[in-house]
C-alpha positions as CSV (number, residue, x, y, z in Angstrom):
1,M,144.1,230.8,91.8
2,Q,147.0,229.0,93.4
3,F,146.7,226.4,90.6
4,I,146.9,229.2,87.9
5,N,150.0,230.7,89.6
6,R,151.7,227.3,89.7
7,L,151.0,226.6,86.0
8,S,152.3,230.1,85.0
9,R,155.5,229.6,86.7
10,W,155.9,226.1,85.1
11,A,155.1,227.3,81.5
12,L,157.0,230.5,81.4
13,S,160.1,229.9,83.2
14,G,163.4,228.1,82.0
15,P,163.3,225.4,79.5
16,R,159.6,225.0,79.8
17,A,159.1,228.3,78.0
18,W,160.9,227.0,75.0
19,L,159.0,223.8,75.0
20,S,155.8,225.5,74.9
21,I,156.8,227.9,72.1
22,I,158.0,225.0,70.0
23,F,154.7,223.1,70.6
24,V,152.7,226.2,69.5
25,V,154.7,226.7,66.3
26,F,154.3,223.0,65.4
27,I,150.6,223.2,65.8
28,V,150.4,226.3,63.5
29,L,152.6,224.7,60.8
30,L,150.5,221.5,60.9
31,F,147.3,223.5,60.4
32,V,149.0,225.4,57.4
33,Y,150.1,222.2,55.7
34,Q,146.7,220.7,56.0
35,S,145.0,223.6,54.5
36,L,147.4,223.6,51.5
37,V,146.9,219.9,50.7
38,S,143.3,219.3,51.6
39,P,140.9,218.1,49.1
40,A,139.0,220.4,46.9
41,D,135.2,220.3,47.4
42,N,135.7,217.4,50.0
43,N,136.3,215.0,47.0
44,P,139.3,212.8,47.9
45,K,140.0,212.3,44.1
46,D,140.5,215.9,43.3
47,Y,143.8,217.8,44.0
48,V,145.0,221.2,42.8
49,L,148.4,221.2,41.4
50,P,150.6,224.3,42.1
51,S,150.9,226.6,39.1
52,S,154.7,226.6,39.5
53,I,154.9,223.3,37.4
54,G,153.2,224.8,34.4
55,V,149.6,224.0,35.0
56,S,147.0,226.7,35.6
57,N,145.5,226.9,39.1
58,K,142.1,226.6,37.2
59,E,142.9,223.3,35.7
60,N,142.6,219.9,37.5
61,I,144.0,216.6,36.7
62,T,142.0,213.7,38.3
63,S,143.6,210.7,39.6
64,P,141.7,207.4,39.0
65,Q,140.2,205.3,41.8
66,V,140.7,201.6,40.9
67,S,137.6,200.5,42.8
68,S,135.3,203.0,40.9
69,N,133.7,202.8,37.4
70,T,132.2,206.2,37.2
71,D,132.1,208.3,34.0
72,E,134.8,210.5,35.4
73,D,137.1,207.4,35.8
74,N,136.3,206.4,32.2
75,N,137.3,209.9,31.0
76,Y,140.6,209.6,32.9
77,D,141.3,206.2,31.3
78,S,140.9,207.6,27.9
79,L,143.3,210.5,29.0
80,V,146.2,208.2,30.2
81,T,145.9,205.7,27.4
82,T,147.0,208.5,25.0
83,D,150.7,208.8,24.3
84,P,151.6,212.1,25.9
85,L,154.4,212.5,23.3
86,Q,152.3,211.8,20.2
87,N,152.3,215.4,19.1
88,V,155.9,215.9,19.8
89,E,158.4,215.4,16.9
90,K,160.4,212.3,17.6
91,V,164.3,212.7,17.2
92,T,166.5,209.7,16.9
93,A,169.6,210.1,19.1
94,S,172.9,209.6,17.1
95,I,175.0,206.7,18.3
96,P,178.0,208.1,20.4
97,S,181.4,208.3,18.6
98,I,184.6,208.9,20.4
99,E,187.8,209.8,18.7
100,Y,190.9,209.0,20.6
101,V,194.5,210.1,19.9
102,I,197.2,207.8,21.3
103,K,199.5,209.3,23.8
104,S,202.9,207.9,25.0
105,G,202.3,205.1,27.5
106,D,198.8,204.3,26.3
107,T,197.8,200.6,26.1
108,L,194.5,199.2,24.7
109,A,193.6,198.0,28.3
110,R,194.1,201.5,29.7
111,I,192.2,203.1,26.9
112,F,189.2,200.7,27.2
113,A,189.2,201.4,31.0
114,R,189.3,205.1,30.6
115,L,186.4,205.0,28.1
116,G,184.3,202.8,30.5
117,L,184.4,199.9,28.0
118,S,184.2,196.4,29.4
119,R,187.1,193.9,29.7
120,D,185.0,191.4,27.7
121,A,184.8,193.8,24.8
122,L,188.6,194.3,24.9
123,Y,189.1,190.5,24.9
124,S,186.8,190.0,22.0
125,V,188.5,192.7,19.9
126,L,191.9,191.2,20.8
127,E,190.7,187.7,19.8
128,A,189.4,188.9,16.4
129,D,192.8,190.8,15.9
130,Q,194.9,187.7,16.5
131,E,194.8,186.9,12.8
132,Y,195.6,190.4,11.6
133,L,197.6,192.1,14.5
134,V,196.7,195.6,13.2
135,L,195.8,197.2,16.5
136,E,199.2,197.1,18.1
137,P,201.7,198.4,18.7
138,L,200.2,201.8,19.6
139,L,202.2,204.7,18.5
140,P,201.8,208.3,19.7
141,N,199.3,210.4,17.5
142,D,197.8,207.3,16.0
143,K,194.0,207.8,15.8
144,F,191.3,205.5,17.0
145,T,187.5,205.9,16.7
146,F,185.1,204.1,19.2
147,Q,181.4,203.7,18.1
148,L,179.1,203.0,21.0
149,D,175.5,202.0,21.3
150,E,173.0,204.0,23.4
151,N,174.1,201.9,26.5
152,G,177.7,202.9,26.0
153,D,178.8,199.4,24.8
154,L,181.4,199.1,22.1
155,L,179.9,198.5,18.5
156,E,183.0,199.3,16.4
157,I,186.7,200.2,16.8
158,T,188.6,201.8,13.9
159,R,192.3,202.5,13.5
160,R,193.4,204.9,10.9
161,I,196.6,203.3,9.3
162,D,197.3,206.2,6.9
163,I,195.3,208.5,4.6
164,S,194.5,205.7,2.3
165,K,193.6,202.9,4.7
166,S,191.7,202.3,8.0
167,V,190.8,199.1,9.6
168,S,187.8,198.2,11.8
169,Y,186.4,195.6,14.0
170,V,182.7,195.6,13.9
171,Q,180.5,193.7,16.4
172,H,178.4,190.9,14.9
173,D,175.2,189.2,16.1
174,G,177.2,186.6,18.1
175,G,178.9,189.3,20.3
176,G,182.3,188.9,18.7
177,F,183.9,191.3,16.2
178,S,184.7,191.0,12.5
179,Y,187.5,192.6,10.5
180,K,186.8,195.2,8.0
181,E,189.1,197.4,5.8
182,N,188.3,200.8,4.3
183,I,190.6,201.7,1.5
184,K,190.6,204.8,-0.7
185,P,191.9,204.6,-4.3
186,I,195.4,205.8,-4.9
187,T,196.7,207.8,-7.9
188,Y,200.3,206.8,-9.0
189,T,202.8,208.7,-10.9
190,Q,206.3,207.9,-12.2
191,K,209.4,209.9,-12.1
192,A,212.9,209.4,-13.5
193,V,215.9,211.0,-12.2
194,H,219.5,211.3,-13.6
195,S,222.3,212.3,-11.3
196,K,226.1,211.9,-10.6
197,I,228.2,211.0,-7.7
198,V,229.5,213.8,-5.7
199,G,231.3,212.6,-2.4
200,N,229.8,209.2,-1.7
201,F,226.8,207.3,-3.1
202,Y,224.6,207.5,0.0
203,L,224.8,211.4,0.1
204,S,224.4,211.7,-3.6
205,A,221.4,209.4,-3.7
206,K,219.8,211.4,-0.8
207,K,220.3,214.6,-2.6
208,A,218.7,213.1,-5.8
209,G,215.6,212.4,-3.8
210,L,216.0,208.6,-2.9
211,S,214.8,207.5,0.6
212,D,216.9,205.5,3.0
213,T,214.8,202.4,2.3
214,N,215.4,202.7,-1.5
215,I,219.1,203.3,-1.0
216,L,219.2,200.1,1.2
217,I,217.4,198.2,-1.6
218,I,219.9,199.4,-4.2
219,N,222.7,198.2,-1.9
220,D,221.1,194.8,-1.4
221,V,220.4,194.4,-5.1
222,L,223.7,195.3,-6.4
223,K,226.1,194.4,-3.6
224,G,227.3,191.3,-5.3
225,R,228.3,193.4,-8.3
226,V,229.3,196.8,-7.0
227,N,231.2,197.8,-3.8
228,F,229.6,201.1,-3.1
229,R,232.5,202.2,-0.9
230,K,235.5,201.4,-3.1
231,D,234.3,201.3,-6.7
232,L,232.4,204.5,-7.1
233,R,234.1,207.6,-8.4
234,A,233.2,211.3,-8.6
235,N,231.0,212.0,-11.6
236,D,229.9,208.3,-12.1
237,A,226.3,208.5,-13.3
238,F,223.2,206.8,-11.9
239,D,219.5,206.9,-13.0
240,F,216.4,205.6,-11.2
241,V,212.6,205.6,-11.6
242,I,210.4,205.9,-8.7
243,K,206.6,205.5,-8.2
244,S,204.7,207.7,-5.9
245,G,201.2,207.4,-4.7
246,S,198.8,210.2,-3.5
247,I,195.1,210.8,-2.6
248,D,193.7,214.1,-3.4
249,G,197.1,215.5,-3.8
250,V,198.4,214.2,-0.4
251,K,201.3,211.8,-0.6
252,V,200.7,208.2,0.5
253,G,203.5,205.9,1.7
254,E,207.1,205.8,0.6
255,D,208.2,206.1,-3.0
256,Q,208.7,202.6,-4.7
257,L,212.0,202.0,-6.6
258,E,211.1,200.5,-9.9
259,A,214.3,200.8,-12.1
260,L,218.0,201.6,-11.6
261,E,221.0,202.0,-13.8
262,I,224.5,203.0,-12.4
263,T,227.8,203.2,-14.2
264,V,230.9,202.1,-12.4
265,K,234.4,202.1,-14.1
266,G,232.6,202.3,-17.5
267,Q,230.4,199.3,-16.7
268,T,226.7,199.9,-16.4
269,Y,224.6,197.8,-14.1
270,S,220.8,197.6,-14.2
271,A,218.1,196.4,-12.0
272,F,214.3,196.4,-12.8
273,L,211.3,195.5,-10.6
274,H,209.1,192.6,-11.7
275,S,205.5,192.1,-10.6
276,D,206.7,189.4,-8.2
277,G,208.4,192.0,-6.2
278,R,212.0,190.9,-7.1
279,F,214.7,192.8,-9.1
280,Y,216.1,191.4,-12.2
281,D,218.7,192.4,-14.8
282,L,218.4,193.2,-18.5
283,D,218.5,189.6,-19.4
284,G,215.8,188.7,-16.8
285,N,218.1,187.0,-14.3
286,S,217.3,187.4,-10.6
287,L,219.2,189.9,-8.5
288,T,217.5,188.8,-5.2
289,P,217.4,185.5,-3.6
290,A,214.2,183.4,-3.7
291,L,212.0,182.6,-0.7
292,L,211.9,179.4,1.3
293,R,208.6,177.6,1.2
294,W,208.9,176.2,4.8
295,P,210.0,178.2,7.9
296,T,211.5,175.0,9.5
297,R,214.3,172.6,8.4
298,K,211.9,169.7,8.6
299,H,208.5,169.6,6.9
300,Y,206.2,169.2,10.0
301,R,202.5,168.2,9.8
302,I,200.0,170.9,9.1
303,S,197.8,170.8,12.1
304,S,195.5,173.6,10.9
305,P,195.6,174.8,7.2
306,F,195.3,178.3,5.8
307,N,191.5,179.2,5.5
308,P,190.5,182.9,5.0
309,N,186.8,181.7,4.7
310,R,186.8,179.8,8.0
311,L,183.5,180.3,10.1
312,H,183.5,180.4,13.8
313,P,182.0,176.9,15.0
314,I,179.7,178.6,17.5
315,T,178.7,182.1,16.1
316,G,178.8,181.2,12.4
317,H,180.6,184.4,11.6
318,P,183.8,184.9,9.8
319,A,186.9,183.7,11.8
320,P,189.6,183.5,9.2
321,H,192.9,181.4,9.8
322,N,195.5,183.5,8.0
323,G,198.4,181.2,8.3
324,V,199.3,177.5,8.6
325,D,199.8,175.8,12.0
326,L,202.8,173.4,11.9
327,A,202.9,170.8,14.7
328,T,206.4,171.7,15.8
329,P,207.6,170.6,19.3
330,T,208.5,173.4,21.7
331,G,212.0,174.6,20.9
332,T,212.0,173.8,17.1
333,E,214.3,176.3,15.2
334,V,212.3,178.8,13.2
335,L,213.8,180.1,10.0
336,A,213.5,183.4,8.2
337,T,212.0,182.5,4.7
338,G,213.9,185.4,2.9
339,D,216.2,188.3,3.2
340,G,214.6,191.1,5.1
341,V,214.3,193.3,8.2
342,V,212.6,192.6,11.5
343,T,209.9,195.1,11.9
344,R,208.0,194.0,15.0
345,I,208.7,192.0,18.1
346,A,205.8,191.8,20.6
347,T,203.6,189.7,22.9
348,H,199.9,189.4,22.3
349,K,197.3,188.0,24.6
350,Y,196.2,185.4,22.1
351,A,199.1,185.4,19.6
352,G,201.7,184.9,22.2
353,K,205.3,186.0,21.5
354,Y,205.6,186.8,17.7
355,I,207.9,188.3,15.0
356,V,207.0,190.3,11.9
357,I,209.6,190.4,9.0
358,D,209.3,192.4,5.9
359,Y,211.3,191.0,2.9
360,T,212.6,192.8,-0.1
361,G,209.7,193.5,-2.4
362,P,206.1,193.0,-1.5
363,Y,206.7,190.0,0.8
364,G,206.5,189.7,4.5
365,S,205.9,187.0,7.2
366,R,204.7,186.4,10.7
367,F,205.6,183.9,13.3
368,L,203.4,183.3,16.3
369,H,203.3,181.4,19.6
370,L,207.1,181.4,20.0
371,S,208.9,180.3,23.2
372,K,212.0,182.3,22.5
373,I,213.0,185.2,20.1
374,L,216.6,185.3,18.9
375,V,216.5,188.7,16.8
376,K,215.8,192.3,17.6
377,K,213.6,194.8,16.0
378,G,215.4,196.6,13.1
379,Q,217.8,193.7,12.5
380,K,218.5,192.6,9.1
381,V,218.1,188.9,8.5
382,K,219.0,186.3,5.7
383,R,217.1,183.6,4.2
384,G,217.4,180.4,6.2
385,Q,218.6,182.3,9.4
386,V,217.4,180.9,12.8
387,I,215.3,183.8,14.2
388,A,213.4,182.1,17.0
389,L,212.2,178.9,18.8
390,S,208.7,177.7,18.5
391,G,206.5,177.2,21.6
392,N,203.2,177.4,23.1
393,T,202.7,181.0,24.2
394,G,199.3,182.8,23.9
395,R,196.1,180.9,23.4
396,T,196.8,177.6,22.0
397,T,195.7,173.9,22.4
398,G,199.3,172.7,22.1
399,A,202.7,173.4,21.0
400,H,202.9,174.6,17.3
401,L,204.2,177.3,15.0
402,H,201.7,179.6,13.3
403,Y,203.3,180.9,10.1
404,E,201.9,183.5,7.8
405,L,203.1,184.7,4.4
406,H,201.9,188.1,3.1
407,I,202.1,189.6,-0.4
408,R,201.4,193.3,-0.6
409,G,200.1,193.3,2.9
410,R,197.5,190.6,2.3
411,P,197.9,187.0,3.8
412,V,198.2,184.1,1.2
413,N,198.6,180.4,1.6
414,P,202.4,179.9,2.2
415,M,202.2,176.2,1.0
416,T,200.6,177.1,-2.4
417,A,201.2,180.7,-3.1
418,E,203.2,181.8,-6.2
419,I,206.5,182.9,-4.7
420,P,209.9,183.6,-6.2
421,T,211.6,180.2,-6.2
422,T,213.2,180.5,-9.6
423,Q,216.2,182.5,-10.6
424,S,215.0,184.1,-13.8
425,I,211.7,185.6,-15.3
426,P,209.3,182.9,-16.3
427,K,208.7,182.7,-20.0
428,K,205.1,183.5,-19.6
429,D,206.0,186.9,-18.0
430,R,208.9,187.7,-20.3
431,E,206.9,189.8,-22.8
432,E,205.4,191.9,-19.8
433,Y,208.8,192.3,-18.2
434,D,210.6,193.4,-21.5
435,K,207.7,196.0,-22.2
436,N,208.1,197.5,-18.7
437,V,212.0,197.6,-19.0
438,K,211.7,199.5,-22.3
439,R,209.4,202.0,-20.8
440,W,211.7,202.6,-17.8
441,I,214.8,202.9,-19.9
442,L,213.1,205.5,-22.1
443,L,212.1,207.6,-19.0
444,M,215.7,207.5,-17.7
445,I,216.9,208.5,-21.1
446,K,214.6,211.5,-21.1
447,A,215.8,212.5,-17.6
448,Q,219.4,212.3,-18.7
449,V,218.7,214.5,-21.8
450,E,217.0,217.1,-19.5
451,Y,219.9,216.9,-17.0
452,E,222.4,217.6,-19.8
453,D,220.3,220.3,-21.3
454,V,220.4,222.1,-18.0
455,A,224.2,221.6,-17.8
456,G,224.7,222.9,-21.3
457,V,225.9,219.4,-22.7
458,Q,225.0,218.4,-26.2
459,S,223.1,215.1,-26.4
460,D,220.9,213.1,-28.7
461,S,217.3,213.7,-28.7
462,P,214.9,211.3,-26.7
463,A,213.5,210.1,-30.1
464,E,216.9,209.3,-31.4
465,L,217.8,207.4,-28.2
466,E,214.4,205.6,-28.3
467,S,215.1,204.3,-31.7
468,T,218.1,202.3,-30.3
469,L,215.8,200.3,-28.1
470,D,213.8,198.9,-31.0
């Protein structure tokens, strides 16, 4: 009795009471748990799955016992060797595509990091872009599309240049990227305009529909013959023909000036565009200076020639060389090879410091791996002007100048391409040129007649005026 009283006082007083309660609750929970997970029919292989996972309480799934070869095990083997998705319609997941609109302050490196793309992919794309330089500079509202694989790795990057053109870099088997163009056909139309000077030539030309670019071309073409500030008078007439491009009714690019006539102090001056991108007068004499063949005063050794079909020595995939490398020592003076405007000055991981110049007509050039740039973006340059010093910037194996010549946006061999080095229309092109001139003059005559009809001025009919051209 005394022992029971002592045990009662120990179990029910103070902290001992709580320990006792916890112990009892633990024993109860352990018993409940064992009753829930105990084997059915004392068979250690059979377990009942709760109905909450979508299987009826009356249905059992047996788990195989590796050491047993019973018929039950064989039945299970036949069950698990059947594809559980064989009766499910298979859907091929589409490859992720991300459209990205450039914002102010964006760089390719930041965009790749933001999209979770690797630095190796960025460098591979920049390496492929070295020969084209189309991905930069980034401009706000430019559109890029990133095509990814199922692992989120880059397969293709596309930049929309305009409604007619986009360019892509597509991953090839070697892991690098190849250049691809996507171009939509453009529909061209011609329009002739007749107008007169009111105030000054610039304002009159703008009112007639000429762009700043075309007004600048007119000034460059005729500046040796006409002083646009002093010679022009009110009511002096001018005519021009422009060519416009469109895709599905949407305008593409700027209007191209094809023909011009302007009367100053009773003298008419004409300029007509030839297929070489230069302007000539009625007699076929050049109104724009020719291009230089070499971008340096001295003809340096060509260390790497122009080769658009060059293959990468390791991957075997296309890795074109879109210019010529001249073995120039660092600090060699680099010359503009024509009259034009500096449109880009930049630094590229692989191209180094470089300059892009657009010349009058369809010509342009690029100068890569420079050590010092001596011009600014937007600056007008003359043929033979020193624009930079050659160097060894970017990824190179030694000091040299990489020089490119482009015609209508496509690289050509600057050492062999047919460029305007003569001062008149070649005999073989004269028939084509005269035919185009006649057509443009007729268009301008018709525009003049329409202008005078609106103004109530009597004039000869277009047919009568056309007969004077024969």
